[in-house]
DOFI-456926 format. One record per residue (C-alpha): z, y, x. Coordinates in pm, whole numbers, plus 32768, in hexadecimal, padded with zeros to 4 digits. Last residue first. Example, Ala and Ser with C-alpha at 12.3 -4.5 7.8 and 13.67 -1.06 7.14 Angstrom:
82CA7F968557
830C7E3E84CE
//
This chain:
2B344DD4B442
2BB84D7FB59B
2AF74C46B5FF
2AC24C2DB775
2C384C10B7B1
2D184C76B8D1
2E7A4BFAB8AD
2FE14C6CB88F
30E74B7EB810
325F4B96B7E3
325A4ADEB697
32B64C01B5B6
325B4D38B67C
30E94D01B64C
30024DC9B72F
2E8E4D9BB70A
2DA34E1CB818
2C404E31B7A2
2B0D4E07B877
29CD4ED7B885
2A224F52B9E1
2B364EA8BAA2
2C914F41BA91
2D984F7DBB9C
2EF74F61BB13
300E5038BBA2
31654FAEBB4F
327D4FB2BA4F
32034E79B99D
330C4D78B9F2
34284E71B9F6
33E04EC7B88D
33CF4D57B83A
35314D27B8B2
35B14E58B7FB
35E74FC7B850
3549508CB734
347751A8B7BE
335450C5B80C
32635158B908
30FC50E8B91D
30265180BA2F
2EB35143BA0D
2DBE5141BB2B
2C6451C0BB78
2BD45223BCC7
2A5A524CBCCC
2A02531BBB99
288D5369BB9C
284D52CBBA47
294C53A5B995
2A7052EDB8F1
2A825285B785
2BB15268B6A2
2C5F5169B5C7
2DC1516EB53E
2E895074B47A
2FBE508AB3A0
30C64FC8B2E8
322F503DB2C6
31DF519EB340
322F5287B463
3113530AB53A
30FB53E2B66E
2FB3544CB708
2F3C54AAB863
2DD654D1B8D8
2DC55523BA49
2CA955A4BB21
2CA0559BBC9C
2B83565FBD38
2AA755B8BE3D
296B55DEBD71
2A135535BC47
2B4C5469BC84
2C1053A3BB81
2D735384BB01
2DC15300B9A6
2F2F531EB94D
2FEE5269B83F
314D52CEB7DD
31E651DAB6ED
32FE5217B5F5
338E50F8B52E
33785050B3DA
33134EE4B402
31D54E2BB3A1
310A4E95B4CE
2FA04EC7B525
2EF84F8EB637
2D7E4FAEB642
2C9D5025B75A
2B26504FB750
2A9250BCB899
293A5154B8B6
27F7516DB97A
2803505DBA7E
286750A3BBE6
29694F93BC29
2ADA4FBBBC75
2B7E4F71BDC0
2C674E5ABE2D
2DCE4DFBBDD2
2E554DF6BF32
2EE04CCEBFF7
2F6A4B8EBF5A
30124AE6C081
31814AC3C01D
31434B1FBEB0
322649FFBE42
33144975BF46
328C4847C008
32A546EFBF67
337845D0BFED
33204473C061
33B34315C061
330341CDC0A9
33354083BFF1
32C43F51C0B4
319A3EA1C01F
31B13DF8BECE
31773C82BEB9
30113C13BE83
2F793C27BD2A
2EB03B00BCAD
2D443ACCBC48
2CC83A57BD99
2D643B83BE47
2DE23CBABD8E
2E943D98BE8A
2FE33E4FBE8E
303F3FB7BEE2
3178408DBF05
31E841F6BED8
332E42BABEC5
33A3441CBE6C
3516447ABE7A
34F045EDBEC5
341E470CBE40
34A046F8BCD9
357C4832BCCF
346B48F9BD7E
338548B2BC5C
325547DEBCA7
311D48A4BC5D
2FD84880BBA2
2E674877BBE0
2DDD4730BC58
2D66467BBD8C
2DFC4520BDB2
2D524446BEB4
2D5D42CABED2
2D0641E9BFF7
2CCD4076C03A
2BA6406CBF4C
2B7D3FE8BDE9
2CBB407ABD51
2CEA3FB6BC0F
2E5C3FC9BBB3
2E954141BBD5
2FFC4198BB77
303142FBBBF4
315F43C9BB80
3219428BBB1F
32E3428EB9DA
345B429CB998
34A34387BAB9
35EA4352BB77
354A4332BCCC
33EE43C9BCCB
32B842F7BCAB
3172429CBD52
30E04143BD05
2F9440D4BD95
2EFD3F88BD22
2DD83F08BDF1
2C843E6CBDAF
2BB43D31BDEB
2C763CD4BF25
2BC33BBDBFE2
2C453C3CC132
2D483D53C113
2CEE3EB5C17F
2E023F76C22C
2E994098C169
2E464200C111
2EE24305C029
2E6A446EC00A
2F19457EBF3E
2E7F46D6BEFC
2F39479DBDF2
2E7948C6BD6B
2E094A1BBDE7
2D7E4B16BCEE
2E814B02BBD8
2F424C33BC51
30804B62BC37
30124A99BD63
301D4923BDA3
30E34851BE9A
30694794BFCD
3124466AC05B
32454652C154
326E4506C20D
33AE4434C1FB
32EF42F1C250
318F4334C2C5
308443A0C1D3
2FB742DEC22D
2F8E4177C2A6
3033406EC1CB
300E3EF8C211
2FD13E2CC0D4
30A63CF8C08F
30593B8FC0EB
31113B78C238
32583BE7C19B
33733C31C290
33573DAAC293
31DA3DADC285
31CA3ED2C371
319C4042C31E
32B840EDC3D3
33D440B8C2E5
346F411EC19D
35534077C0A0
36AD3FEEC0EE
371B3EA3C053
35B53E2EC064
35123DCBBF1E
34FA3CB4BE1C
34C13D0EBCAF
35183C3DBB7E
34AD3BDDBA1F
35413B18B8FA
36A83AE5B972
37B63A7BB879
38133914B8C8
395D397FB96D
39723AFBB976
3AA73B56B8A7
3B4B3A04B8E7
3B513A40BA5C
3A3A39C1BB39
3A903882BBF4
3A4A3828BD5E
3A0A3997BDAC
39543A03BEE9
396D3B71BF51
38D53CC1BEF1
38B43C90BD77
38523DBEBCA2
38843D9CBB2A
37A73E1DBA13
37C23E67B8A0
36813E79B7DA
35243E8FB86A
34763E09B99F
333A3D93B8E4
34023C71B84E
35693CA6B7E1
36C73C95B87B
36573D06B9D2
36D73C83BB21
36B13D5EBC57
36B13C90BD96
37233D10BEE9
36B53CD1C04D
373E3D12C1AB
38063BCFC1BA
37743AB8C0E7
37A03AA9BF69
37D7394BBED7
37FF393FBD5C
38B63878BC53
389B3853BAD7
373D38D1BA80
36BB382FB940
366F3958B85C
34F9390CB85E
348537D8B919
34B63767BA7F
336E37E6BB0F
33C93957BB02
326039D0BB02
322439C5B987
33593A9EB951
32E83BB5BA35
33073BC9BBAE
33103D05BC7E
32ED3CEFBDF8
338E3C82BF3D
33763B0ABF6C
33E03A1BBE5B
344E38ADBE57
347437D2BD21
356936B9BCD5
35A735C9BBB7
36FE352DBBB4
380D356CBCB5
387E369ABD81
39F1367ABD24
39A036C0BBB6
385A3651BB1D
370C36FBBAD6
36F03774BC3C
366A38B5BCDA
360438DDBE45
35CC3A27BEFD
34E33A0EC026
34D83A8EC18C
35E5399EC209
351A3870C19B
36053761C11D
368E363AC1E5
37C6360EC112
37DD369CBFB2
3803354BBF06
37143486BE30
35FF34B0BD36
34943515BD59
338535B2BC88
321F3547BC42
31E7343ABD43
317D32CEBD33
32B03203BD9B
325B30B2BD02
32723065BB91
331D30E3BA57
325A3115B916
320B3257B860
31E432DCB6FD
3205344FB6AA
327634B3B54C
31B4357FB44B
31E13621B2F5
311236CAB1E5
2FA9368FB24E
2EAF36FAB145
2E08364CB01D
2F333566B024
2FF03531B166
312634A0B20A
30D23436B36D
3164334FB472
30A43390B5AE
2FF632F2B6D7
3020322CB81B
30C0331DB916
31403259BA41
32A73286BABD
33153229BC1D
3365338CBC85
33BE345FBB58
32D434CCBA43
32D13636B9CB
32FE3691B85C
32CF37F5B7E4
331938B0B6A4
32D53A07B610
334C3A7EB4BB
325F3B43B3DB
30FD3B97B445
300C3B3DB55D
2EAD3B1CB4D4
2DF139D3B4C5
2D9D3913B602
2E0C39C3B743
2D1D3961B859
2D70382EB921
2E3B3866BA59
2E0337E4BBBA
2F3437C3BC9D
2EBB367DBD39
2FC335B4BC79
2F183627BB39
2F793733BA3D
2F37372FB8C5
2F2E383DB7B7
2F743835B641
2F8B3944B536
3005398FB3D5
3094383FB366
30AA387FB1F4
318C38E3B0D3
32B439BDB13C
32203A0AB291
31D73940B3C9
31913983B537
310038C6B65D
312B382DB7B3
30F536CBB836
31253687B9A9
30E0355ABA89
2F8334F2BA1B
2ED3341DBB1D
2DD1346EBC26
2D50338BBD3B
2BE733A0BCC5
2BC034C3BBD0
2C6034C9BA77
2B8E353EB952
2C1B3642B861
2B3E362EB72C
2B283736B61A
2AA636F6B4B9
2A933829B3DC
2B623874B2A8
2B8E3782B188
2B8C3608B1A7
2CF135CCB13C
2E17351DB1DD
2E3F33FAB2CE
2CE6338AB33D
2CE53216B388
2D2131A1B4EA
2C0B3161B5E4
2C293025B6B6
2BBD2F87B7FD
2BD630A5B8F9
2CA73175B80A
2C563298B720
2D723338B659
2D3333EEB50F
2DC5352BB474
2DA435E8B32C
2DA2373CB281
2E5E380CB381
2E77397FB32B
2D8D3AAEB31C
2C6D39BEB352
2CB33866B3DD
2C3F36FFB403
2CCF366EB543
2C403551B611
2D0534CFB73B
2C4F3421B858
2C5432FAB947
2DAC326CB8FA
2DFA3119B990
2ED9303BB8BA
2E9630D1B763
2F793169B65A
2F653219B508
307931CAB40D
302A327CB2C6
311232D9B1A4
307C3371B068
30F534C1AFE7
3231357EB044
3336354BB151
332636B4B1C4
32E33769B30C
333936EEB469
33F635A8B437
34F7358CB54C
35603469B628
3409342BB6C3
338C32D3B666
33AA319EB740
32AE3088B76A
33252F66B841
341C2EEFB73B
330F2EC8B633
322A2E1CB72D
333D2D2AB796
33862CD8B627
32182C98B5E1
31FB2BC2B718
33302AFCB6B5
32B92AD5B54D
316B2A53B5C6
32112961B6B5
32FE28E4B5A6
31D328A8B4C3
311A27EFB5D6
32482712B618
327026CDB4A5
3104266DB489
31252582B5B4
326024E2B526
31A724ABB3DB
30892401B495
317D231CB541
//
């Protein structure tokens, strides 16, 4: 009888062990290398994750309610602890790895809270997001003095959030949905208007196979993270992306099919409401005389709990934004600077805003259009000269040409003119003007008809004790305090 009892206990132990092994599942891919000692770190109820890191990840440890795992890896770097709050659980694991080590790690909870980035992001990026009914329990790690490879461990349970599977029925008409499987199956993530990088996708990197795009919206899919590489615009739902784009998307943008509007949220109750300038407004341009600059003012409605705002101003077809201020503290931004927008680039300008709330960016606001007035539209006169004792004027050029320079001034109501003509490959000229001169200007006339000649065939009013340098190569003319 005693032997039967022992056998029964042994079978029970084996059954429990087998059930536990089946209940814990590892992510399908090893991120990094299978190098060093193997560790299996798992607990039932995770309270915290400890990471030792410097420029890369040295080691990792999982803290449970009744158990703390051993440290997998080395003891270098600093110890960092990401403690879960009541009701939180880890649903997303993000990171990067190089040829030797795991470079960085970051965690996201079901409440949308992120840990800080441990280590420094370098090499290939990865992400693993848990589906509904999956509990994160730990890691499988390959490590020596540093971490070389990592897999995510989870067990299946009740429906606990962190992604969703199923069909495309009953979806929000103001959101775009992406799916990891064809025919709207597998892991699912919904997006309002905005820009979403690889860590935001929620179904893993390069896992998008089908997409639901409601009427009035479009989604731009990018091959690489940070909205780089080839892109494809999708304006309707697709149950299966073609072979060129299946499992290829690393970042995406969601926007209206037609940009512009009157300043509302355009279907997104979390985005910023724009105030001024109105859609299709005309903004100030600069002046070629250098005295009056561009004066652009942008305002939007204040968002509660917003720590700062991100303003992006750009022109269609330009590789880089004209304004890309990511830490605007108030709900307004002013640009006052010298410079001009060429008449060829007056059209096609756009602007939008988003807010940082509780450590996360909201979706982008609507995109408004504007144009810029023609240059020199409201520049006025060039002003009068001062009453100091002398003017020092220098002309420089590296080309051979003929220049006529004229200095006109008035003394006791009588107009006086000094006129010289010079032809040389490299030359400069300085002269003084009487202290009682009140109207001084220099006429520069290039005899050779070229683009730069047209640029500088004009009257230039000088300030006292300043130099005016003319350089034909580079199309620039500027006042300078230093004319030695």
